[in-house]
N, C-alpha and C positions, 0 to 999 in steps of 0.2 A: 503495499499499499504506500504509505507516505514515509517509511523508515529512511532516516538519513537525509531526508529533504531539508531539514533545518540546517544541517552541515552546509548543504550545497548553497544556502542562502549567502554564505559569507563569500562566495564567489560570483554570484549574480541572482537573478530573480528566481522565483519558484518556477516559472515557465522553463528554465533551463535544466530543471531536474531530469526531465526525459530526453534530453537532447544528448548528442555523442559527446564525449569528453573531448576537450579542446576547441570546440565550436561553442562560442559564447555569445549570445545576444543579451547586450545590455542597454539601458537607456541611451547612453552615448552613442553607441555604436549605430542604434537606430536613428538616432538624430543626426549623426555624421552622414549617413547614407542618404538621409532625406525621406526615408520610407516611415510609414506609420500615420498617425493622426494627431492633430494638434489638440490643444486642451480644450477646444470647443467641439471636438469630434470630427472636424472637417479634414478631408484628405490632405496629405503633404505631398508635393512632388519633389522628385530627385532635385538636389542642389545643381542646377545648370541655369545660369542667368538668375532670374529673380524667383525667389521662392515664396509661395503665398504665406506661409506661417512667418517668414522673416519680414515681409512687407507688413503684415499685420502686426507684429511686435514692435517694428521699428516705425519712425516718423517718415520714412523715405529720405533721410539725410544724406545726400551723396557721399559725403565724407565717411559717414558710418557705413554705408554700404560698400564702399571701396576698401575700407580697413577689414570688414567682415569678410568680404569675398577673398581678399589676400590671405587672411588667416585660414579659412577653409582650403584655399588651394595649396598653401604651405603644408598644413596637415595631410591633405589627401596625397601630397608628393613625398610624404614621409619626413619633412622638415618640421617635425613636431615643436622643438624648442623655439625655432624662429616663429612658428604659429603662435605660440604663447607669448612671444613679445609682441607681436603685432596686435594680437587680441587684448593684452593687457594695455596698450596704447588706446584702443578703441575703448575700453571700460573707463580709463581716467577721463577721455574726452566726453564719453556719453556714459555717465554712470547708471543710468536708469533704464538700461536696454536688457530686458530678461533673456532674449534670444541669445545676446553675445555672452552673457554671464553663464548660462547653463552650458553652451557649447565649449567655453574655457574650462568650466567645471569638469566637463566630459573628458577633455584632453588630459587634465591632470589626474582624474580617476582612472581613466581605462588605458591611456595612451603611456603615461608616466608612472602609473601604480602609486599615486600620491593622494591619498583620501584626504589626509589633513588639510592638503593645499586646496583641494576641488570643494570642499564643504563650505567655506565662506561665499564661493561664487554661487553655488546651488541655493544656499540659504537666502541670499539677496535675490535671486531670481524667483524663488519661491515666494518671498515678501512681495516682489513686485508684481507677480502673476500667481496669486494663490490658487487658481485652477490649473495651473500648467502641470500636467502629469509628468513631463520630463524633468521639469525642476523638482518636484516632489520625490521621483524616484531617484533623483540624484542624491538629494538630502538623505534619503532612507539608506541607499547603498553606501554612502561615504560614513554615515553614523555606524551602519552595521559592520563594515570592514575595520573600523576604529573600535570596535568592541563595545561601542555604546547602544546596545540593543534596546534598552528601555526606551531611550531617546528616539531611536528609530522606529519604535511601534507608536510612540506619541505622534510622530510625523504622519505614519499611515493613518492613524485616527482622525488627525486634523484633515487631512485631504479628503479622506472618505466622507467627512462630514460636510465638505463643500463641493466635491465632484465625486467621481466614481473612476476607479481604476481596476481593471481585470487582474493585472498582476497581483495587486494588493489583496483581493479576494483569495488569490491562490496561496499567497504568503501567510495570510491570517489563518487560513485552514492548517496549514503546516505548523504554524506557532501554536494553535489551539491544541493541536494533537500532541506536539513534541516538547512544548515549553510553555505551558499557558501561566506560568508565574511571570513571564515578561509582557503580558498584556496589560495596557492601561485598563482602570476600573470601566472605562466607557466602552470597552469592546469585551469585557468578560462575559456579558449575558446577551449581547447583541449576536444576532445570527446575520451574516452577509448574504 
């Protein structure tokens, strides 16, 4: 059944539990490829030219678009450290752009394996866009990797109270079965 799925949460979401080892689907990888859905449930096209979610999260500022595109292209070409430099510059100039923040958080969490550096970017993105599934999953996975499981579960509860995430439903089922003591009081009695 669900045995050992809780341990797999340390390396990714519950949906990864049934996948082959070595192939990891994570929020940032989903975000980096442009596949998936935005926080409002609309489809997101691959990153080539203007991305509908990017346009929605940003104000259409040409300077921001140029920096974000440059950061994305650098990451995709394997120049991850240079991408972080460019995206940090974008964050300094445009500090309230949730899309740039979660993308930068994704680079730190998944490409550079630095959850502690990813967490502040994901947290700010989640504050700016409280219904952003990607930002929330980034906060959750960063906290989980840092061993801050109770805080991660609080983020799960926060997000599920304002929106809905199928990944969280699966994670919640695993935690209820394997480690119910980690559940915040608000989730102990609720059925998802």
